[in-house]
C-alpha positions as CSV (number, residue, x, y, z in Angstrom):
1,X,5.4,0.0,26.8
2,X,4.3,3.5,26.5
3,X,2.8,6.1,28.9
4,X,-0.5,7.6,27.9
5,X,-2.3,10.7,28.8
6,X,-5.1,10.4,31.4
7,X,-7.8,10.8,28.8
8,X,-6.2,8.4,26.3
9,X,-8.2,5.8,24.4
10,X,-6.7,2.4,23.6
11,X,-8.4,1.0,20.4
12,X,-6.4,-2.3,20.5
13,X,-3.9,-3.9,22.7
14,X,-2.3,-2.9,26.0
15,X,-0.1,0.2,26.1
16,X,2.0,-0.8,29.1
17,X,3.3,-3.9,27.4
18,X,3.4,-2.9,23.7
19,X,6.5,-3.0,21.5
20,X,4.9,-2.2,18.1
21,X,2.9,1.0,18.6
22,X,0.4,2.5,16.1
23,X,-1.7,5.6,16.2
24,X,-4.9,6.7,14.5
25,X,-6.7,10.0,13.9
26,X,-10.1,9.3,15.3
27,X,-11.9,12.1,13.5
28,X,-10.9,10.6,10.1
29,X,-12.1,7.2,11.1
30,X,-15.3,8.6,12.5
31,X,-16.0,10.4,9.2
32,X,-15.6,7.1,7.3
33,X,-18.3,5.2,9.1
34,X,-21.9,4.9,8.1
35,X,-23.1,5.5,11.6
36,X,-21.5,9.0,11.7
37,X,-23.0,9.7,8.3
38,X,-26.4,8.8,9.6
39,X,-25.9,11.0,12.7
40,X,-25.0,14.0,10.4
41,X,-27.5,13.4,7.6
42,X,-30.4,12.8,10.0
43,X,-29.3,15.4,12.5
44,X,-29.5,12.9,15.3
45,X,-29.2,14.8,18.6
46,X,-26.6,14.0,21.2
47,X,-28.2,12.5,24.3
48,X,-30.9,10.6,22.5
49,X,-31.2,6.9,22.5
50,X,-30.6,6.7,18.8
51,X,-27.4,8.8,19.0
52,X,-26.1,6.6,21.8
53,X,-26.8,3.4,19.8
54,X,-25.2,4.8,16.6
55,X,-22.1,6.0,18.6
56,X,-21.8,2.6,20.2
57,X,-22.0,0.8,16.8
58,X,-19.5,3.3,15.3
59,X,-17.0,2.8,18.1
60,X,-17.3,-1.0,17.8
61,X,-16.7,-0.8,14.1
62,X,-13.7,1.4,14.5
63,X,-12.2,-1.0,17.2
64,X,-12.7,-4.0,14.9
65,X,-11.0,-2.2,12.0
66,X,-8.1,-1.1,14.3
67,X,-7.7,-4.6,15.5
68,X,-7.7,-6.1,12.0
69,X,-5.3,-3.6,10.5
70,X,-3.0,-3.7,13.6
71,X,-2.8,-7.5,13.4
72,X,-2.2,-7.4,9.7
73,X,0.7,-5.0,10.2
74,X,2.1,-6.7,13.3
75,X,1.2,-3.9,15.7
76,X,0.3,-4.8,19.2
77,X,-1.3,-1.5,20.4
78,X,-3.3,1.3,18.7
79,X,-4.0,4.6,20.4
80,X,-5.1,8.0,19.4
81,X,-2.4,10.2,17.8
82,X,-2.4,12.7,20.6
83,X,-2.7,10.2,23.5
84,X,1.0,9.4,24.0
85,X,2.7,11.0,27.0
86,X,6.0,9.1,26.5
87,X,6.8,6.6,23.8
88,X,10.0,5.4,25.4
89,X,11.8,5.5,22.1
90,X,9.4,3.1,20.3
91,X,8.7,3.7,16.6
92,X,5.2,5.0,16.2
93,X,3.3,4.3,13.0
94,X,0.2,6.2,11.9
95,X,-2.2,3.6,10.5
96,X,-5.2,5.9,10.0
97,X,-5.2,5.6,6.2
98,X,-5.2,1.8,6.4
99,X,-8.0,1.7,8.9
100,X,-10.1,4.2,6.8
101,X,-9.6,1.8,3.9
102,X,-10.9,-1.1,5.9
103,X,-13.9,1.0,7.1
104,X,-14.7,2.1,3.6
105,X,-14.5,-1.5,2.2
106,X,-17.1,-2.7,4.7
107,X,-14.6,-5.4,5.8
108,X,-15.5,-4.7,9.4
109,X,-19.3,-4.6,9.2
110,X,-21.1,-5.7,12.4
């Protein structure tokens, strides 16, 4: 397993028992979602019901994409790239590009 920072987000799996760790760069994934594009293009304000709904849909889409790519690549945990406190010598693979590809292909639509 790995130790994560207190504010860490686990997108897939369980950090304490993982043996095949992957990381993602959330900002790149966020930018590849239609929900984020709507927030930006429509200037949806933080704190509004619409913003909350779009963010929820976006996060669910990102988690589905992370799960799918992680399973395809044999990874058992996906966390943010800055969330690792101690990797205990595990090889860490950045799967951001693969997940962006899945998001852009609409393979993980709701």
